[in-house]
C-alpha positions in Angstrom: 113.3 103.1 113.2 110.2 105.1 112.5 109.1 106.5 109.2 106.6 109.4 109.2 104.0 109.8 106.5 105.3 111.5 103.3 105.3 115.2 104.0 102.4 117.1 102.7 102.3 120.8 101.8 101.7 123.1 104.9 98.5 124.8 105.7 96.0 122.5 104.2 93.4 120.0 105.6 95.1 117.0 103.9 98.3 117.4 105.8 96.6 117.6 109.2 94.3 114.6 108.4 97.0 112.3 107.0 99.5 113.1 109.7 96.9 112.5 112.4 96.6 108.9 111.2 98.8 106.2 112.9 102.5 106.6 112.2 104.0 104.3 109.6 107.1 102.3 110.6 109.6 101.0 108.1 107.9 98.7 105.5 108.1 95.0 106.0 108.9 94.2 102.4 112.3 92.5 102.9 112.6 90.9 99.5 110.8 87.8 100.6 107.8 86.4 98.8 105.2 83.8 99.8 103.5 81.3 97.4 99.7 81.6 97.5 99.5 78.2 99.2 101.8 79.0 102.1 101.0 82.7 102.9 100.3 83.7 106.5 100.0 87.2 107.9 103.1 86.6 110.1 106.7 86.2 109.1 107.4 82.6 108.2 110.4 80.4 107.7 108.8 79.1 104.6 109.3 82.4 102.8 111.5 82.1 99.8 114.4 84.4 99.9 115.5 86.0 96.6 119.2 85.6 96.2 119.5 87.6 93.0 122.4 90.0 92.8 121.2 93.6 92.5 123.3 95.7 90.2 124.3 98.9 91.9 124.0 101.5 89.2 123.0 105.1 89.8 120.2 106.2 87.4 119.3 109.7 86.3 116.4 111.3 88.2 114.7 112.1 84.9 114.0 108.5 84.2 110.6 107.9 82.6 108.9 109.2 79.5 105.3 108.2 80.0 103.4 111.1 78.4 99.7 110.4 78.6 100.5 107.0 80.1 100.7 105.2 76.8 103.0 102.2 76.6 104.0 103.2 73.1 105.4 106.5 74.4 107.5 105.1 77.2 111.2 105.3 76.5 114.6 106.6 77.4 115.9 110.0 76.5 119.1 110.0 74.4 121.0 111.6 77.3 120.0 108.9 79.8 120.6 106.2 77.2 124.2 107.3 76.8 124.9 107.1 80.5 123.7 103.5 81.0 125.6 100.3 80.9 124.7 97.7 78.3 123.1 95.6 81.0 120.8 98.5 82.1 119.9 99.3 78.5 118.9 95.7 77.9 116.8 95.7 81.1 115.0 98.8 79.8 114.4 97.2 76.4 113.1 94.0 78.1 110.6 96.1 80.0 109.5 98.0 76.9 109.1 94.7 75.1 107.1 93.3 78.0 104.7 96.3 77.9 104.3 95.9 74.1 103.6 92.2 74.4 101.2 92.7 77.3 99.1 95.5 75.9 96.7 93.3 74.0 96.0 90.9 76.9 92.8 91.0 79.0 92.9 93.5 81.9 93.2 90.7 84.5 96.0 89.1 82.5 97.8 92.4 82.4 97.4 92.8 86.2 98.8 89.3 86.8 101.7 89.8 84.3 102.8 93.2 85.7 102.6 91.9 89.3 104.8 89.0 88.5 107.3 91.1 86.5 108.1 93.4 89.4 107.8 90.7 92.0 110.6 88.8 90.3 113.0 91.8 90.9 115.5 91.9 93.8 114.5 93.8 96.9 116.9 96.7 97.7 116.1 99.1 100.6 116.4 102.9 100.1 119.7 103.5 101.9 121.4 101.0 99.8 119.7 101.8 96.5 119.4 105.6 96.7 121.6 106.6 99.7 118.5 108.1 101.3 116.3 107.0 104.1 113.1 107.2 102.1 112.9 107.7 98.3 110.1 107.0 95.9 111.5 105.8 92.6 110.0 106.1 89.1 109.5 102.8 87.2 112.5 103.6 84.9 114.7 104.2 88.0 113.6 100.8 89.3 114.4 99.1 86.0 117.8 100.9 85.7 118.6 100.1 89.3 117.3 96.5 88.9 115.4 96.5 92.1 113.6 98.5 94.8 111.5 98.3 97.9 107.8 97.9 98.4 106.9 101.5 97.6 109.1 101.4 94.4 107.5 98.1 93.2 103.9 99.3 94.0 104.6 102.6 92.1 106.2 100.7 89.2 103.2 98.4 88.9 100.9 101.4 89.0 102.5 103.3 86.2 103.0 100.1 84.1 99.3 99.4 84.3 98.4 103.0 83.6 100.6 102.8 80.5 98.7 99.8 79.4 95.4 101.8 79.5 94.0 100.8 82.9 92.1 103.7 84.4 93.4 105.5 87.5 89.9 105.0 89.0 90.7 101.3 89.3 94.1 101.7 90.9 95.2 103.0 94.3 98.6 103.0 96.0 97.9 102.0 99.6 99.8 102.2 102.8 98.8 99.4 105.0 99.5 97.8 108.4 99.5 94.1 109.2 96.8 93.3 111.7 99.0 90.7 113.4 102.3 92.4 113.9 101.4 96.0 113.0 104.2 96.4 110.6 103.8 98.8 107.7 103.9 98.2 104.0 102.8 99.6 100.6 100.7 97.7 98.1 98.8 98.4 94.9 95.0 98.0 95.1 93.0 97.1 92.0 89.3 97.7 91.8 87.9 95.7 88.8 84.6 97.7 88.5 86.0 101.1 89.4 84.1 101.0 92.7 85.8 101.4 96.0 82.7 100.1 97.7 84.0 96.6 97.2 87.2 95.1 98.6 90.1 95.5 96.1 92.4 92.8 94.7 95.8 93.5 96.2 99.2 93.4 94.3 101.9 92.8 96.9 105.6 92.3 96.3 105.6 89.8 99.3 102.8 87.6 97.9 102.5 85.9 94.5 98.7 85.6 94.6 96.5 88.6 93.7 93.4 88.5 95.9 91.4 90.3 98.6 93.4 90.8 101.8 91.8 90.8 105.2 95.1 90.7 107.1 95.9 94.3 106.2 94.5 97.5 107.5 94.6 100.4 105.1 96.0 103.7 106.5 95.5 105.8 103.4 95.4 105.3 99.7 95.9 107.6 96.6 96.2 107.7 92.9 97.1 110.5 90.5 94.2 112.7 91.6 93.0 111.9 95.1 94.0 110.8 98.6 91.5 108.8 100.7 91.5 107.8 104.4 92.1 104.0 104.3 90.1 102.6 101.4 87.0 104.5 102.2 85.2 105.7 99.0 83.7 108.7 100.7 86.7 109.8 102.8 88.3 112.1 100.2 91.3 113.9 101.8 92.1 116.1 98.8 94.4 116.2 95.8 97.3 113.7 95.9 99.6 116.3 94.4 99.9 117.7 98.0 102.0 114.6 98.9 105.6 115.9 98.4 107.2 112.6 97.4 104.4 111.8 95.0 104.6 115.3 93.4 108.4 115.1 93.1 108.2 111.6 91.5 105.6 112.7 88.9 107.7 115.8 88.1 110.7 113.5 87.3 108.4 111.2 85.4 106.9 113.9 83.2 110.1 115.8 82.6 111.6 112.9 80.7 111.4 113.2 76.9 111.7 110.5 74.3 
């Protein structure tokens, strides 16, 4: 089954350039994670399968209050709070408590903690989680659902780190392909010195270790403001708000009130 790039608004240069890049197939994040000592770029029998049960609970689409990306302002609306089970409410409180506990750590410690937090969640593909072939969830929707796919986890990590004060200049959501089997995937790239001239450290739901990755080819990357071809610092393709799924996700994210 083939997945096209997220649709981008008609009539602009970004749509033409991004859609001209190689087509993305379904992501390879199957809920399996490698330890840093056993990782290879091909699928391996040594992968540890998560056997956690994923609670199937339909969240509201207005699911995150992250005004100005401050962890202290992240919270549930009273309307959404009243719709959730006690288990879902507890998961939300656990996440908010995690953000509060993490905000005074060093930046690298925050990166490591957030990566592990979401890597510990069950993998759920979009048809099962959202009854759609391709859906980008907000962090609160991931928490309420208690799981997601590679895109959901990368996005949840992105906004969690933004809420902790890490600059968007250091973070990029990146669609990649594996050099060995050419399967597609989404990861979060972290640039410690705000410079895309260096190779980023990669946060991947399929790998416990955060490190540079030379087994992945970046197709395109983006943050709140900009889309780039691959990871190229100079290949600015325009404003990321032109990506339909990204714009829709941010609309849901910002519509939520405390």
